[in-house]
Short mmCIF file of the C-alpha atoms (twelve columns), coordinates in Angstrom:
data_MODEL
# 
_entry.id   MODEL 
# 
loop_
_atom_site.group_PDB 
_atom_site.id 
_atom_site.type_symbol 
_atom_site.label_atom_id 
_atom_site.label_alt_id 
_atom_site.label_comp_id 
_atom_site.label_asym_id 
_atom_site.label_seq_id 
_atom_site.Cartn_x 
_atom_site.Cartn_y 
_atom_site.Cartn_z 
_atom_site.pdbx_PDB_model_num 
ATOM 1   C CA . MET A 1   -18.916 6.237   -6.437  1 
ATOM 2   C CA . THR A 2   -16.267 7.355   -8.892  1 
ATOM 3   C CA . ASP A 3   -13.037 5.422   -9.464  1 
ATOM 4   C CA . VAL A 4   -10.923 8.535   -8.857  1 
ATOM 5   C CA . THR A 5   -10.881 10.546  -5.637  1 
ATOM 6   C CA . ARG A 6   -8.948  13.797  -5.422  1 
ATOM 7   C CA . VAL A 7   -7.378  14.520  -2.032  1 
ATOM 8   C CA . LEU A 8   -5.912  17.782  -0.767  1 
ATOM 9   C CA . GLY A 9   -3.253  17.217  1.883   1 
ATOM 10  C CA . ILE A 10  -2.377  20.136  4.156   1 
ATOM 11  C CA . ASP A 11  0.634   20.613  6.423   1 
ATOM 12  C CA . PRO A 12  -0.299  23.740  8.399   1 
ATOM 13  C CA . GLY A 13  2.246   26.265  9.606   1 
ATOM 14  C CA . SER A 14  2.042   29.958  10.388  1 
ATOM 15  C CA . GLN A 15  5.105   30.766  8.264   1 
ATOM 16  C CA . ILE A 16  4.914   27.973  5.672   1 
ATOM 17  C CA . THR A 17  1.814   25.897  4.937   1 
ATOM 18  C CA . GLY A 18  2.418   22.991  2.603   1 
ATOM 19  C CA . TYR A 19  -0.256  21.572  0.326   1 
ATOM 20  C CA . GLY A 20  -0.426  18.622  -2.012  1 
ATOM 21  C CA . VAL A 21  -3.130  17.382  -4.355  1 
ATOM 22  C CA . ILE A 22  -3.234  13.750  -5.445  1 
ATOM 23  C CA . ASP A 23  -5.675  11.560  -7.301  1 
ATOM 24  C CA . ILE A 24  -6.410  8.133   -5.855  1 
ATOM 25  C CA . GLN A 25  -7.219  5.755   -8.696  1 
ATOM 26  C CA . GLN A 26  -8.998  2.949   -6.877  1 
ATOM 27  C CA . LYS A 27  -9.264  0.330   -9.602  1 
ATOM 28  C CA . LEU A 28  -5.593  0.701   -10.518 1 
ATOM 29  C CA . ASP A 29  -4.466  0.937   -6.859  1 
ATOM 30  C CA . LYS A 30  -2.473  4.002   -7.849  1 
ATOM 31  C CA . THR A 31  -1.907  7.536   -6.627  1 
ATOM 32  C CA . VAL A 32  -1.023  10.350  -9.009  1 
ATOM 33  C CA . LEU A 33  0.500   13.718  -8.152  1 
ATOM 34  C CA . ILE A 34  -1.641  16.583  -9.446  1 
ATOM 35  C CA . ASN A 35  -0.008  19.600  -7.795  1 
ATOM 36  C CA . SER A 36  1.868   20.638  -4.681  1 
ATOM 37  C CA . GLY A 37  3.449   23.699  -3.205  1 
ATOM 38  C CA . GLU A 38  3.800   25.990  -0.244  1 
ATOM 39  C CA . VAL A 39  2.105   29.098  1.026   1 
ATOM 40  C CA . ARG A 40  4.949   31.257  2.378   1 
ATOM 41  C CA . THR A 41  3.518   34.021  4.531   1 
ATOM 42  C CA . LYS A 42  4.804   37.447  5.532   1 
ATOM 43  C CA . GLY A 43  3.791   40.210  7.883   1 
ATOM 44  C CA . GLU A 44  1.782   40.298  11.091  1 
ATOM 45  C CA . HIS A 45  0.137   37.102  12.320  1 
ATOM 46  C CA . ARG A 46  -3.347  38.147  11.157  1 
ATOM 47  C CA . ASP A 47  -1.913  38.898  7.698   1 
ATOM 48  C CA . ARG A 48  -0.307  35.447  7.638   1 
ATOM 49  C CA . LEU A 49  -3.646  33.813  8.497   1 
ATOM 50  C CA . ARG A 50  -5.350  35.749  5.714   1 
ATOM 51  C CA . GLN A 51  -2.667  34.632  3.234   1 
ATOM 52  C CA . ILE A 52  -3.117  30.981  4.241   1 
ATOM 53  C CA . PHE A 53  -6.911  31.250  3.962   1 
ATOM 54  C CA . THR A 54  -6.774  32.973  0.565   1 
ATOM 55  C CA . ASN A 55  -4.124  30.743  -0.980  1 
ATOM 56  C CA . ILE A 56  -5.587  27.437  0.198   1 
ATOM 57  C CA . GLY A 57  -8.993  28.688  -0.998  1 
ATOM 58  C CA . GLU A 58  -7.471  29.228  -4.459  1 
ATOM 59  C CA . VAL A 59  -6.004  25.702  -4.420  1 
ATOM 60  C CA . VAL A 60  -9.460  24.313  -3.584  1 
ATOM 61  C CA . LYS A 61  -11.088 26.307  -6.402  1 
ATOM 62  C CA . GLN A 62  -8.451  25.375  -8.949  1 
ATOM 63  C CA . PHE A 63  -8.078  21.658  -8.207  1 
ATOM 64  C CA . GLN A 64  -11.530 20.839  -6.754  1 
ATOM 65  C CA . PRO A 65  -10.578 18.110  -4.287  1 
ATOM 66  C CA . ASP A 66  -13.148 15.615  -3.011  1 
ATOM 67  C CA . GLU A 67  -11.578 15.212  0.433   1 
ATOM 68  C CA . VAL A 68  -9.073  16.930  2.712   1 
ATOM 69  C CA . SER A 69  -6.374  15.277  4.806   1 
ATOM 70  C CA . VAL A 70  -4.588  17.285  7.466   1 
ATOM 71  C CA . GLU A 71  -2.024  16.605  10.143  1 
ATOM 72  C CA . ARG A 72  -3.508  16.775  13.640  1 
ATOM 73  C CA . VAL A 73  -1.910  19.463  15.790  1 
ATOM 74  C CA . PHE A 74  0.326   18.205  18.559  1 
ATOM 75  C CA . VAL A 75  0.949   20.162  21.741  1 
ATOM 76  C CA . HIS A 76  4.176   22.132  21.737  1 
ATOM 77  C CA . ARG A 77  6.111   23.043  24.834  1 
ATOM 78  C CA . ASN A 78  5.554   26.674  23.891  1 
ATOM 79  C CA . ALA A 79  1.847   27.547  24.275  1 
ATOM 80  C CA . ASP A 80  2.138   30.605  22.009  1 
ATOM 81  C CA . SER A 81  3.573   28.479  19.165  1 
ATOM 82  C CA . ALA A 82  0.819   25.894  19.618  1 
ATOM 83  C CA . LEU A 83  -1.859  28.586  19.438  1 
ATOM 84  C CA . LYS A 84  -0.374  30.111  16.291  1 
ATOM 85  C CA . LEU A 85  -0.115  26.690  14.656  1 
ATOM 86  C CA . GLY A 86  -3.732  25.939  15.585  1 
ATOM 87  C CA . GLN A 87  -4.841  29.228  14.078  1 
ATOM 88  C CA . ALA A 88  -2.912  28.540  10.854  1 
ATOM 89  C CA . ARG A 89  -4.520  25.100  10.681  1 
ATOM 90  C CA . ALA A 90  -7.959  26.648  11.211  1 
ATOM 91  C CA . ALA A 91  -7.336  29.235  8.463   1 
ATOM 92  C CA . ALA A 92  -6.375  26.467  6.024   1 
ATOM 93  C CA . LEU A 93  -9.373  24.313  6.942   1 
ATOM 94  C CA . CYS A 94  -11.813 27.221  6.822   1 
ATOM 95  C CA . ALA A 95  -10.669 27.818  3.244   1 
ATOM 96  C CA . THR A 96  -12.186 24.425  2.360   1 
ATOM 97  C CA . PHE A 97  -15.576 25.051  4.002   1 
ATOM 98  C CA . GLU A 98  -17.254 26.670  1.008   1 
ATOM 99  C CA . ALA A 99  -16.604 23.486  -0.978  1 
ATOM 100 C CA . ASP A 100 -18.132 21.446  1.899   1 
ATOM 101 C CA . LEU A 101 -15.387 18.832  1.834   1 
ATOM 102 C CA . PRO A 102 -14.993 16.013  4.343   1 
ATOM 103 C CA . ILE A 103 -11.893 16.511  6.485   1 
ATOM 104 C CA . TYR A 104 -9.773  13.643  7.776   1 
ATOM 105 C CA . GLU A 105 -7.169  14.166  10.500  1 
ATOM 106 C CA . TYR A 106 -4.122  12.033  11.125  1 
ATOM 107 C CA . ALA A 107 -1.467  12.161  13.827  1 
ATOM 108 C CA . ALA A 108 2.060   12.912  12.626  1 
ATOM 109 C CA . ARG A 109 3.217   9.458   13.770  1 
ATOM 110 C CA . GLN A 110 0.412   7.790   11.810  1 
ATOM 111 C CA . ILE A 111 1.348   9.697   8.646   1 
ATOM 112 C CA . LYS A 112 5.032   8.822   9.011   1 
ATOM 113 C CA . LYS A 113 4.237   5.174   9.648   1 
ATOM 114 C CA . ALA A 114 2.005   5.015   6.552   1 
ATOM 115 C CA . ILE A 115 4.676   6.587   4.336   1 
ATOM 116 C CA . VAL A 116 7.992   5.385   5.757   1 
ATOM 117 C CA . GLY A 117 6.955   2.422   7.902   1 
ATOM 118 C CA . ARG A 118 8.106   4.045   11.152  1 
ATOM 119 C CA . GLY A 119 6.252   6.616   13.212  1 
ATOM 120 C CA . SER A 120 9.539   8.163   14.309  1 
ATOM 121 C CA . ALA A 121 10.823  8.832   10.765  1 
ATOM 122 C CA . ASP A 122 12.532  12.164  10.184  1 
ATOM 123 C CA . LYS A 123 11.598  14.783  7.588   1 
ATOM 124 C CA . THR A 124 14.277  13.646  5.146   1 
ATOM 125 C CA . GLN A 125 12.924  10.084  5.152   1 
ATOM 126 C CA . VAL A 126 9.355   11.310  4.569   1 
ATOM 127 C CA . GLN A 127 10.581  13.576  1.778   1 
ATOM 128 C CA . HIS A 128 12.436  10.688  0.114   1 
ATOM 129 C CA . MET A 129 9.498   8.274   0.288   1 
ATOM 130 C CA . VAL A 130 7.030   10.863  -1.048  1 
ATOM 131 C CA . LYS A 131 9.376   11.452  -3.987  1 
ATOM 132 C CA . LEU A 132 9.545   7.694   -4.682  1 
ATOM 133 C CA . VAL A 133 5.835   6.929   -4.231  1 
ATOM 134 C CA . LEU A 134 4.743   9.797   -6.469  1 
ATOM 135 C CA . SER A 135 7.573   9.317   -9.012  1 
ATOM 136 C CA . MET A 136 8.726   12.912  -8.617  1 
ATOM 137 C CA . GLU A 137 11.856  14.008  -10.487 1 
ATOM 138 C CA . SER A 138 13.198  15.951  -7.508  1 
ATOM 139 C CA . PRO A 139 12.332  15.867  -3.831  1 
ATOM 140 C CA . PRO A 140 9.643   18.297  -2.690  1 
ATOM 141 C CA . ASN A 141 10.374  20.872  0.006   1 
ATOM 142 C CA . PHE A 142 9.793   19.569  3.537   1 
ATOM 143 C CA . ASP A 143 6.411   21.252  4.118   1 
ATOM 144 C CA . GLU A 144 5.213   20.223  0.667   1 
ATOM 145 C CA . ALA A 145 6.399   16.642  1.347   1 
ATOM 146 C CA . ASP A 146 4.549   16.600  4.678   1 
ATOM 147 C CA . ALA A 147 1.337   17.741  2.972   1 
ATOM 148 C CA . LEU A 148 1.699   15.084  0.274   1 
ATOM 149 C CA . ALA A 149 2.432   12.519  2.997   1 
ATOM 150 C CA . ALA A 150 -0.848  13.461  4.729   1 
ATOM 151 C CA . ALA A 151 -2.692  12.936  1.433   1 
ATOM 152 C CA . LEU A 152 -0.920  9.610   0.817   1 
ATOM 153 C CA . CYS A 153 -1.687  8.459   4.364   1 
ATOM 154 C CA . HIS A 154 -5.343  9.169   3.705   1 
ATOM 155 C CA . ALA A 155 -5.153  7.247   0.427   1 
ATOM 156 C CA . HIS A 156 -3.767  4.266   2.348   1 
ATOM 157 C CA . VAL A 157 -6.409  4.434   5.094   1 
ATOM 158 C CA . ARG A 158 -9.148  4.994   2.507   1 
ATOM 159 C CA . GLY A 159 -7.981  1.952   0.507   1 
ATOM 160 C CA . THR A 160 -7.983  -0.206  3.622   1 
ATOM 161 C CA . ARG A 161 -11.525 0.904   4.494   1 
ATOM 162 C CA . SER A 162 -12.656 0.144   0.960   1 
ATOM 163 C CA . LEU A 163 -11.164 -3.356  1.087   1 
ATOM 164 C CA . LEU A 164 -12.835 -4.029  4.432   1 
ATOM 165 C CA . LYS A 165 -16.224 -2.916  3.053   1 
ATOM 166 C CA . GLU A 166 -15.821 -5.187  0.029   1 
ATOM 167 C CA . ALA A 167 -14.865 -8.126  2.262   1 
ATOM 168 C CA . MET A 168 -17.907 -7.575  4.475   1 
ATOM 169 C CA . VAL A 169 -20.264 -7.367  1.505   1 
ATOM 170 C CA . SER A 170 -18.889 -10.520 -0.126  1 
ATOM 171 C CA . SER A 171 -19.039 -12.615 3.061   1 
# 
């Protein structure tokens, strides 16, 4: 097992899909920002899905993550919105399939709790904490921050699992 794991965080959306790539440096207990951004889509819904698939596929090819972390879809009051969000999420995840990456899903509340300390944190609080944790000069856009938060949440969960494994082996 390598000391560095690269994680792609995805915040799916049919109009804006955020992504963030971080390196988890296990031995140093450190996370490093590699890249982040947004896929802003235009056109008909099928065109938007294609843009998400293509752009996230390019991110995977360029940055070669080891794992993917994505926010689990929650049920909206509007069924049509929920379906479109689910399709955008599927387009983003399908873009990672060729690389055969493990995918980890986290509820929005779990991500917020890992980053801010409260599952009911608002977007501004998540944005602020992501900026601080990753030592960013300026705050990322909201969708970008949410994607980075998903990646950071995974880093936290992954670190906890690693510590538990070590404790079990040494006992």
